[in-house]
C-alpha positions as a Markdown table, in Angstrom:
| # | Residue | x | y | z |
|---|---|---|---|---|
| 1 | Met | -21.4 | 92.1 | 80.4 |
| 2 | Lys | -23.1 | 93.6 | 83.5 |
| 3 | Asn | -21.1 | 96.8 | 83.0 |
| 4 | Ile | -22.4 | 97.1 | 79.3 |
| 5 | Trp | -26.0 | 96.6 | 80.5 |
| 6 | Leu | -25.5 | 99.2 | 83.2 |
| 7 | Leu | -23.9 | 101.7 | 80.7 |
| 8 | Gly | -26.7 | 101.1 | 78.2 |
| 9 | Leu | -29.4 | 101.7 | 80.9 |
| 10 | Leu | -27.7 | 104.9 | 82.0 |
| 11 | Ala | -27.5 | 106.2 | 78.4 |
| 12 | Leu | -31.2 | 105.4 | 77.9 |
| 13 | Ala | -32.1 | 107.2 | 81.2 |
| 14 | Leu | -30.1 | 110.2 | 80.2 |
| 15 | Ala | -31.7 | 110.4 | 76.7 |
| 16 | Ala | -35.2 | 110.0 | 78.2 |
| 17 | Ser | -34.7 | 112.8 | 80.8 |
| 18 | Ala | -33.2 | 115.1 | 78.1 |
| 19 | Thr | -36.2 | 114.8 | 75.8 |
| 20 | Ala | -38.7 | 115.0 | 78.7 |
| 21 | Ser | -37.3 | 118.4 | 79.8 |
| 22 | Val | -38.0 | 119.9 | 76.3 |
| 23 | Ser | -41.6 | 120.9 | 76.0 |
| 24 | Pro | -43.1 | 121.6 | 72.6 |
| 25 | Ser | -45.8 | 123.8 | 73.8 |
| 26 | Ala | -45.3 | 127.5 | 74.2 |
| 27 | Thr | -46.1 | 129.4 | 77.4 |
| 28 | Thr | -48.7 | 132.1 | 77.3 |
| 29 | Ser | -46.1 | 134.9 | 77.7 |
| 30 | Glu | -44.3 | 133.7 | 74.6 |
| 31 | Ile | -47.3 | 133.8 | 72.3 |
| 32 | Pro | -47.2 | 136.9 | 70.0 |
| 33 | Asn | -50.2 | 139.2 | 70.3 |
| 34 | Leu | -51.6 | 139.8 | 66.8 |
| 35 | Val | -54.7 | 141.8 | 68.0 |
| 36 | Gly | -55.0 | 145.1 | 66.2 |
| 37 | Leu | -55.0 | 146.6 | 62.7 |
| 38 | Trp | -52.4 | 145.7 | 60.1 |
| 39 | Ser | -52.0 | 147.3 | 56.7 |
| 40 | Gly | -49.8 | 147.0 | 53.6 |
| 41 | Ile | -49.5 | 146.1 | 50.0 |
| 42 | Gly | -48.1 | 143.1 | 48.0 |
| 43 | Thr | -47.2 | 141.4 | 44.8 |
| 44 | Gly | -48.5 | 138.3 | 43.2 |
| 45 | Tyr | -50.0 | 136.4 | 40.3 |
| 46 | Gly | -53.6 | 135.6 | 39.6 |
| 47 | Asp | -55.0 | 133.6 | 36.7 |
| 48 | Glu | -57.3 | 136.4 | 35.6 |
| 49 | Gln | -55.1 | 139.5 | 36.1 |
| 50 | Gly | -51.6 | 138.0 | 35.7 |
| 51 | Tyr | -48.7 | 139.5 | 37.6 |
| 52 | Val | -49.4 | 142.3 | 40.1 |
| 53 | Ser | -46.6 | 144.6 | 41.3 |
| 54 | Asp | -46.4 | 146.8 | 44.4 |
| 55 | Glu | -47.2 | 149.8 | 42.3 |
| 56 | Asp | -50.4 | 148.1 | 41.0 |
| 57 | Ser | -51.5 | 146.7 | 44.3 |
| 58 | Asp | -54.3 | 148.1 | 46.4 |
| 59 | Ile | -54.0 | 148.3 | 50.2 |
| 60 | Ile | -55.0 | 145.3 | 52.2 |
| 61 | Thr | -55.9 | 145.5 | 55.9 |
| 62 | Met | -56.1 | 142.7 | 58.4 |
| 63 | Asn | -58.0 | 143.5 | 61.6 |
| 64 | Val | -57.4 | 140.9 | 64.3 |
| 65 | Thr | -60.3 | 141.5 | 66.7 |
| 66 | Glu | -59.8 | 138.7 | 69.2 |
| 67 | Gln | -57.1 | 136.3 | 70.2 |
| 68 | Arg | -57.3 | 133.4 | 72.7 |
| 69 | Gly | -53.9 | 131.9 | 73.2 |
| 70 | Arg | -52.7 | 130.8 | 69.7 |
| 71 | Ile | -56.1 | 131.1 | 68.0 |
| 72 | Phe | -57.3 | 134.4 | 66.6 |
| 73 | Asn | -60.0 | 135.9 | 64.3 |
| 74 | Gly | -60.9 | 139.0 | 62.5 |
| 75 | Met | -61.6 | 140.6 | 59.2 |
| 76 | Met | -59.6 | 141.1 | 56.0 |
| 77 | Thr | -60.4 | 144.1 | 53.8 |
| 78 | Tyr | -59.1 | 144.4 | 50.2 |
| 79 | Val | -60.2 | 145.8 | 46.8 |
| 80 | Glu | -61.1 | 143.4 | 44.0 |
| 81 | Glu | -62.1 | 144.8 | 40.6 |
| 82 | Gly | -62.8 | 148.2 | 42.1 |
| 83 | Val | -65.1 | 146.7 | 44.9 |
| 84 | Glu | -64.1 | 146.7 | 48.5 |
| 85 | Ile | -64.3 | 143.2 | 50.0 |
| 86 | Val | -64.6 | 142.5 | 53.7 |
| 87 | Glu | -63.9 | 138.8 | 54.6 |
| 88 | Glu | -63.9 | 137.2 | 58.0 |
| 89 | Phe | -61.1 | 134.8 | 58.9 |
| 90 | Ala | -59.7 | 132.6 | 61.7 |
| 91 | Gly | -56.1 | 131.7 | 62.3 |
| 92 | Ala | -53.7 | 129.8 | 64.5 |
| 93 | Ile | -50.1 | 130.6 | 65.5 |
| 94 | Ala | -47.8 | 127.6 | 65.2 |
| 95 | Leu | -45.7 | 126.3 | 68.1 |
| 96 | Asp | -42.6 | 128.2 | 66.8 |
| 97 | Asn | -44.4 | 131.5 | 67.6 |
| 98 | Val | -43.3 | 132.8 | 64.2 |
| 99 | Thr | -45.5 | 131.0 | 61.6 |
| 100 | Phe | -49.2 | 131.3 | 61.5 |
| 101 | Tyr | -52.0 | 130.1 | 59.3 |
| 102 | Ile | -55.3 | 131.8 | 58.3 |
| 103 | Ala | -58.4 | 130.3 | 56.7 |
| 104 | Glu | -60.3 | 133.1 | 55.0 |
| 105 | Phe | -64.1 | 132.3 | 55.1 |
| 106 | Gly | -64.8 | 133.5 | 51.5 |
| 107 | Ser | -62.0 | 131.5 | 49.9 |
| 108 | Gly | -58.2 | 130.9 | 50.2 |
| 109 | Tyr | -55.6 | 130.5 | 52.9 |
| 110 | Asp | -52.7 | 132.5 | 54.2 |
| 111 | Val | -49.4 | 131.3 | 55.6 |
| 112 | Gly | -48.0 | 134.1 | 57.7 |
| 113 | Thr | -44.6 | 134.9 | 59.2 |
| 114 | Ile | -44.1 | 137.2 | 62.2 |
| 115 | Ile | -41.1 | 139.3 | 61.2 |
| 116 | Ser | -41.2 | 141.6 | 64.3 |
| 117 | Glu | -43.8 | 142.8 | 66.8 |
| 118 | Asp | -45.1 | 145.3 | 64.2 |
| 119 | Glu | -44.4 | 143.5 | 60.9 |
| 120 | Ile | -45.8 | 140.4 | 59.3 |
| 121 | Glu | -45.8 | 138.8 | 55.9 |
| 122 | Leu | -48.7 | 136.9 | 54.4 |
| 123 | Leu | -48.5 | 134.3 | 51.5 |
| 124 | Tyr | -52.0 | 134.0 | 50.2 |
| 125 | Leu | -53.0 | 130.9 | 48.2 |
| 126 | Gln | -56.2 | 130.3 | 46.3 |
| 127 | Asp | -56.7 | 127.3 | 44.0 |
| 128 | Gly | -59.2 | 126.7 | 41.2 |
| 129 | Glu | -60.7 | 129.2 | 38.9 |
| 130 | Gly | -59.8 | 132.7 | 39.9 |
| 131 | Gly | -56.9 | 131.4 | 41.9 |
| 132 | Gly | -53.5 | 132.9 | 42.5 |
| 133 | Val | -50.7 | 133.5 | 44.9 |
| 134 | Tyr | -49.8 | 136.8 | 46.6 |
| 135 | Ile | -47.2 | 138.0 | 49.0 |
| 136 | Asp | -48.4 | 140.8 | 51.3 |
| 137 | Ser | -46.1 | 142.8 | 53.7 |
| 138 | Leu | -48.2 | 144.3 | 56.5 |
| 139 | Arg | -47.3 | 146.6 | 59.3 |
| 140 | Arg | -49.2 | 147.2 | 62.5 |
| 141 | Val | -51.1 | 150.5 | 62.4 |
| 142 | Gly | -50.5 | 152.7 | 65.5 |
| 143 | Glu | -53.4 | 153.5 | 67.7 |
């Protein structure tokens, strides 16, 4: 009986030390740098215009002007009904350093995926009247 208790205690200690050594937070050097200008096109569906293909899509640009750790902000520029719209946003990079989330200050949200150092994908979601979903593929614009 004493051996079973000892074995159980040892197993518990090993399990605790294994989980304690795995940290969910990313170090600063692992956090991707999104600062810069990103540009691309996309496809989607909106309740007012229906389906939009790559050929019908206008260019969207995302300018990340500042990043502090996993939090970043900037401006999104796109054309809507022939009018250029500039909208501020703020975002956060998830702990996996691949997924990120953006709240556009005008309306809507983006769920992003970092594909490479110079390529990202945005899935834009807007509910309610005028809502829709869009998938935008953006590449970093060289300086």
